[in-house]
Residue, then its C-alpha position, 0 to 999 in steps of 0.5 A: m466455550e467462549n467466542q473467540y474473534c480472529k483479527v486476520g484480514s481486518t482493516t483499520p481505516i486510514i484517517k487524515s493525519s501527518d502519520a497516515i500521509s507519511f505512511l502512504e508516501y513511505q508505501y508508495a515509494l517502497f512499491m515504486e522501488k520494488a516495481l523498478q527493481i523487479k521489472n526486468s526479471d519479472a514483468k507481470l510482478g513489476d506491473f503489480f507493484e506499479g498498480k499498488a503504487s498507483k492505488i496508494n498515490k490515488m489514496l494519498q491525493g485524496l487525503l491532500 
């Protein structure tokens, strides 16, 4: 039997490029929108989405 490698959970590094920056900007906007929409019904989930957006924003600032 041959070895098989699974890509589940694998990550691809984000490099400095306009595609990476635009992708991060899109993800940031998406998480902030989700946080604002759900904040009234589920505060913990809203905080989670805001935390994700904050991490993405830090990565974005590092690329710029």
